[in-house]
Residue, then its C-alpha position, 0 to 999 in steps of 0.5 A: x694960860x696963867x691965872x689972872x693973865x691976859x691969856x685967861x681973858x683972851x680965852x674967855x673972850x673967844x669962848x663968848x664970841x664962839x657961843x655968839x657965833x660972832x667969832x666964826x663970822x669974823x674969821x670968815x670976813x678976814x679969811x675970805 
């Protein structure tokens, strides 16, 4: 990820979602 790039923002968002447990729930919903 490049400093100040969208990659950093996306990584931060994924970390937050994972900590909240929402990321896994979303994946389960889309994957089935």
